[in-house]
C-alpha positions in Angstrom: -8.8 12.2 4.2 -12.6 12.0 4.4 -12.9 15.7 4.8 -10.9 16.1 1.6 -13.2 13.8 -0.3 -10.7 10.9 -0.7 -12.4 8.3 1.4 -15.7 7.5 3.0 -15.8 5.6 6.3 -18.7 3.1 6.9 -19.5 1.7 10.3 -20.4 -2.0 10.2 -20.9 -5.0 12.4 -17.2 -6.0 12.4 -15.8 -2.4 12.6 -15.2 0.4 10.2 -14.7 -0.1 6.5 -13.2 2.5 4.1 -14.4 3.2 0.6 -11.9 5.0 -1.7 -13.8 7.7 -3.6 -12.9 8.8 -7.1 -10.8 11.7 -5.9 -8.9 9.3 -3.7 -8.3 6.9 -6.6 -7.0 9.8 -8.7 -4.6 10.8 -5.9 -3.2 7.3 -5.5 -2.7 7.0 -9.3 -0.9 10.4 -9.3 1.4 9.4 -6.4 2.1 5.8 -7.4 5.0 6.4 -9.9 6.9 8.6 -7.4 6.3 6.2 -4.6 7.4 3.2 -6.7 10.6 5.0 -7.7 11.4 5.9 -4.1 10.8 2.4 -2.8 13.0 1.0 -5.5 15.8 3.5 -4.8 15.7 3.5 -1.0 14.7 -0.1 -0.2 15.0 -2.6 -3.1 18.3 -1.3 -4.5 19.8 -1.4 -1.0 19.1 -5.1 -0.4 21.7 -7.8 -0.9 20.8 -11.2 -2.3 20.1 -12.7 1.2 18.0 -9.8 2.3 16.0 -9.8 -0.9 15.3 -13.5 -0.5 14.2 -13.0 3.1 11.9 -10.1 2.2 10.4 -12.1 -0.7 9.8 -15.1 1.6 8.2 -12.9 4.3 5.9 -11.2 1.7 4.9 -14.5 0.2 4.0 -15.8 3.7 1.9 -12.7 4.5 0.2 -12.9 1.1 -1.0 -16.5 1.7 -2.1 -16.0 5.3 -5.7 -15.2 6.1 
């Protein structure tokens, strides 16, 4: 991805950080609608109520953990 000009890797004290370059942002924005539709069709639409609740709870827990 760095060779294609999408990202730039930076070595730091705590490891490597990645900066998304303008071409990478453009690629993400182009891919997002198709990815969103695929996730909806192949994951979200396949979940029953109990599975959707469990997934929501897991994602909320991950979102609040540091």
